[in-house]
C-alpha positions, 0 to 999 in steps of 0.5 A: 307200790301204792296200798290205798287208791282213791277216786272222786266222782259225782260227789262220791268218794271211793277208797280201795285197798289193794297192794296185791297182798293182804292189804296189811297196815303199816306206816305207808298204809296210814299215810296214804289213807290220811291223804285220801281222807284229806281229799275227801274232805277237801272236795266235800264229797257226800258219801265215802265208800271203802273197799278191798279186793274180792278176797281180802278187805284188810288183814290188819297190822303188818306183823313183819313191820312190827317185828322189825322195829324197836319199842320206841318206833312200835309205840309211835306206830301204835299211836298212828294206828289209833289216830287213823282209826279214830279219824275214820270213826269220827269222819264228818262224811257218811262212810260205807264199808263194802266188804268182800273178803277177810276183815281181820284184827285192825281190818275188822276195826276199820270195818267197824269204824265205818257208819254202814257195813255191807258184806258179800257172802263167802268163805272168809273171816271177820274177826278180832284175833288179837288175844289169840295172837297174844296181843291186848286190845286197847280201850279205843278199839273196844270203843269203836267196836261197841258202836257196831257190835251188840253189847251182849256179843262184845265178850265173844267178839273181843275177849274170845276172839271168835271167828265170824262168817259174813252170814253170822256177822249179818245175823248177829247184827254186826253188819247191815246188809248181806249180799250173795255175790259181787253184783248184789254187793255193787247194787246194794252199795249204790243204793245206799249211796243214793240214800245217804246223798239225800242227807244234809251234810252239815247236819250229819257232820255236826250230829256225828261230832256230838255223838262220837267226839267226846269218846274219841277225844277221851281215847286220844287223851290217853295216847301219850301213855300208849306203849308198844303193842303187847305181843 
């Protein structure tokens, strides 16, 4: 079953995560996401929107997959995870995360890697829960988070693994817009698409590269030393 679905219309790319489960990240997820991103660049879309299901955006890494592989494969998987998130973080096209369900751990980082975040209010979590699950948070993840989370909130966000509601994430300025229902979310996304489509694509790509690529390249240079994910 496909995990990542995409379509392109009117110069807008849309990627939707939906595996009828938790939208957990495993090799198939990353392969499909890279393929979708390739198509967005090939067709030179003006804006890219990423979304999940009504109840879940992405629950993070597939822990069942991690438990079933050896340390060497785990290290390769960790690098695949890092390279995929860093690619999204430095993607040359404006990205919008449209979140209407749980964004946890890797799913939270995926949200933070997008340029603009719009969330629908509801009873779900936005959380970096790695430390509560006895997993360390590598530098590259903190780097991505630091572009979305105010510096004085980083300790509670990363080290204390605090749970945030959509309303709290908006109030604390992790996300840009809060919508009360699905219709408002759809309208807000379309309005932001119209706004971002007016930007010059070449200038956007160059400026984003200047802003983020040095940090990203530094993070990538350390990936050769990455070991298996630490439980």
